[in-house]
N, C-alpha and C positions, 0 to 999 in steps of 0.2 A: 505492500500500498503506499503512495506518495504522498507524503505527508507535511503540508505547509505550518510551519510553527510561528505561531504572532504571541510575541510576550511585549511587555514594555506599556507606558504608561501613554495616552494621547497619542496611541495608534489608531488611525481610521483605516476599515478594510469598505471597499467599493470594489465596483467593476465597469468596465469600459471595453463594449467590443467583445473580444474573445479572453480577455485578460485580468487579472485579480489585481488590484491596485493598492497599494501597504503606502499609506501616507505617515511619516513618522515626524520627528523635529530634525533628523538630520536630513530627510529629503524624500523621495518617491521612488517607488520600485513596482514593476509589472513582470508578473506571473502568469505562462499561458494555463489558461484554465485545465487544457487539455492533459497538461504534467501534473496535475493534482486530484488526488482521490478522497483526500480528507482535510480539512483544515481546522486546525488545532490551536485553540488558545490558552494560555497557559497563565495569564496574568489578570490582573482588574484592571480598569483605565483602557478596555479596547470597544471602540465603538464600530459597528456595521451595517450598512443602508439596507434598507428592506428589498431593494432591486438584488443586491448580493446573495443577500437569502435566498429568493425566488428563482435565481440562475445557478444557486450551489445544488437546490434539492430537483431543480429540473433536469440538471446535468448529472445527477448520480454522486455530487461531491457532498460528504456530512460533515457539517459545522459540529463540533465539540467544544465545549467550553469544561475546563479542568477547574477543579476548586485547588486549594492550596498542596495538599496531599495526593492529586493527579487523579483522583476520582471525577468522573463524568458528574457535571453540575448540572448538565443538557445537553442532551443530542438531537440534533435537527438531521432529518432526512426526508426524501419523498414518502409520501403517505400511501402509497399502493405498490404492492409486490407480487410477483406471481405466483399463482396456487395458493394466495392465503388462506381461503377458506375451508378448501380441502385440507390442507396441513396441518394448520388451528386446530379443526375437529377431532382431528386423527391425533394430534398431541393432547389434547382434553380428555379424550377418551382411553391414549395409553396408561392413565391413572389408575383405570379396572380394568383392561386387558391382559395384563403382564408382560408389557412392552415396557412400563417405564422400570420395571427391574434389571431388564439386559441393558438399558439406557447406564444406569448406577454403575453396574458392573463393568460398562465398558469405560467409563469415564474413571473410573478409580483403577483400573489396570493400565490405563494408559498414563494417568498421573505418576504411580509407582513404577512403571516400567521404566518411563524418562527419567526419574530421579536414579534410579539405577544405572542407566544408562549413561548418567552424565558423571555421577561416580566413577564409572568404567575407565571413560574418555579421560577425566582429571589422574586416575591411578596410572594409564599406561603413557600420559603427556609428562608426569611430575615423578612416575616411579615411585608412587606412595605406596609400597603394598599393602598397608593396614585398610585402605580403603576398599579393600576386596572382600573383608569380612562385615561390612555395611552394605556395600552391593548386594551380597549373597544373601542376606537377613530381608533386605529390602524387596527382593525377586520371589522369595518364600511368601512376604506378606501379599504379593500381588498374586500369586498363585492362589493362595487361599481366598481370595476374593472372588477368584473365576470360579473356585469350583462350588461357592455358596449355591444351594437349592432349596426350594421350598421353605421360604421365608415370605412374611407380609412385607409390602413397601416400605413402613416403619420400622420392623425387624430387620431389613435388608440394610435402611440406612444409619441406624444406630450401630450395626456393627461394622459398615464400613467405614462409618466417621471414625470409630476407635480405633480399627486398623491403620485410618490416614494419620492418627495422633502419634499411633507408634511408630511408626516409620519416618513422621517428621521428626521426632526426637534423634532419631540415628541419623537420617538425610542432614540436616544444618549443623549438628554436632560434627559431622565430616567434612561439610565444606568451611566451617570455621577453623576446622584445623589448616587447611590449606588457604585461607586469606591472611595477610599481613596484620599480625599483632597489635598495630599500633592503630587499626580500624575500630579495635573495640566492640567486635562483634561476637558475640557470645552463645549465639543461637537466635533464631527466630522470634521477634515480638513485635506486634502489630503498631504497639505504641511505642516501642524503642525508639529513641534519640539519635543511636550510631547512625554514619553516614551508610552503613549498609543495608539496615532496616528501613530508612529514609528513600534509600535509591530504590529497593524492591517494592515498597509499597505506590511511590509514583511510577514504577516501571507496570504494575500490575493495573494501577487505574489507566493507564494509556491501552492495555490489553483487552479491559473491559470495553472499550468505545469500540475496537475493532471487530472483538467477537459480536457486538450489539451488533453491527453493520450489515456482519455477513449471516447472522440470524433473522435480519430484517429483510433481506435480499432474498432469503429461502423460504420466507412467507411463515416462519416460528415465531412463537408468542415469547419475546424475551423476560415475562414474568413470570411465566408456568414451567417449573423447574422438576425436578426428578430425582436429584442427590440433596440438593437445598430444598427444604419445605417452605411451599409458600409463606411469603411475607407482607403485608400492604405495602407497597412503594418500591417492594424490593426485585431488580430484575434477575431472580435467582436462577433462570435458564442461562444466563448470559455467566453467573457463577459458577454453574456446572460445567459449563465449555470450555471457561477461563483455566477449571483444574487440567484441561487436557493440553493444554499449551504455556503453563505458567514457567514448565524448565525451558525449554528451546526457545521461550519469546523474552525472557526475562533473567530468571535465573542465571543462565548461563552468559548472557552476555555482560549482565553486571560484575559477576565473578570475574568473568576475563579481564574485562575494562579496570577492575581494581587491583588486580593481579599485574596489569600491564603500567600502574604508574597513574591510570587517571584520576584526577583530584576532582573529589565533588566536598562543598561545602556544605554543613547545617548550621542554619540559625533560629533558636526559638524551635526547636526539634522539625524543622523542614527546611528542605532543600532550598538555597538561595536562588535567585534567578536563572543565574548562567547555569548551574548544576541542573538545573530541570530541563532547561533548553538540550543541555549534553546527554539525559537519561532520554530523553524523544528522540535524542538520533540515535543513540542504540538501538531503542525500541524498533524504529524505523529499518534499520540497516539488520536487525535480526529478520524481520519479516522476508527480507532477501535472500538471507543465505539459504541454500540448499540443503535437505535432509532426505534421507532413504528410506522408505517404507513400502510393504506390498508388492516389492522389486520396482516399485519407480521412485524415480528423483523428481522432485519439485520443491520451488522456492514455499519456505514455511506459510507466506499467505497463502498461497495456494493450496496447500495444505487445509488449513484454516477454513477454505471455500469447500475444498472436498468433503471435510469431515461435517460441514454445517449442515451441508447438501444429503450427504449418506445418512444424517440423522431424520432430516424431511423424508426422506424416502424410506428410511428404515417407519418412522411412523403411521405412515401412508399404506405399510404393508408391503413395500416393493422391491426391499432387499433385505440383506440379513447385516448389522451392524457388529462391525468389528473394532478393539482396541487401538488406536494409534500410537505404537512404538518405534520408534526409530531407531535404526542403525546407528550406534553413537562409534 
């Protein structure tokens, strides 16, 4: 996904002919609309014309406003998608047809399998043999999820969430061991003020926007989830599908960048403006990286589209849904 990041105060977004026009205190720049899939606004103090909003929705350019933690405060896109009615009916019926349970398992196995895959990659590249034991533990947890049978959706959710929590303790402890100690990262903490947790939070927020876009494109309701129980005002299906892609889209690029010495700054438990822009850049670059699965090689963004399309087709009863575990 080609993302245009807009930040700063007093910035104005408008359109002229086939170009996005950005006016700042430093001057004016023009970006071709054909080169942008998503306009992401990361700070307050940015204004946009109604004409620009109409152009974005007409051409399929998503407009995302992020809050200070990287979570989407607003997402604007075209209101009409293909096969919306049949897909959403099937999505709601899946909660009673048994299909929901298979979605939960596919999401969880994908997440755990990719956690193990990243640890395998780091073990080989860094020659840290201690990661092998953690990798094996997580693979065993993924296998145990795949074998779960004869559970209600509620029982399955509870078992999977507990299994994911066990995996997370091993996974984040392992990642902490390969990151520079001066970063102060002891493990995953959504409320943590260290640079790693702040970068992960912001990266996940950007990923939510990308997943939301493809769920909408393929006619799915972002608010009706399977692994995450419905919560008023929460796009829980977005949360579900984010689990499949957390590792390649955010964890890996953030860990790699910090190991390579990329500097990010935190102020009052939030990334500063320049650091937010760097994380957006990392996330955009990650979506263009190529991964192999099912005997195919695609850019990560193509896999996001493929998985959400397969999910919609599965819910309509057209295909089987397979976990998406990459060859790391």
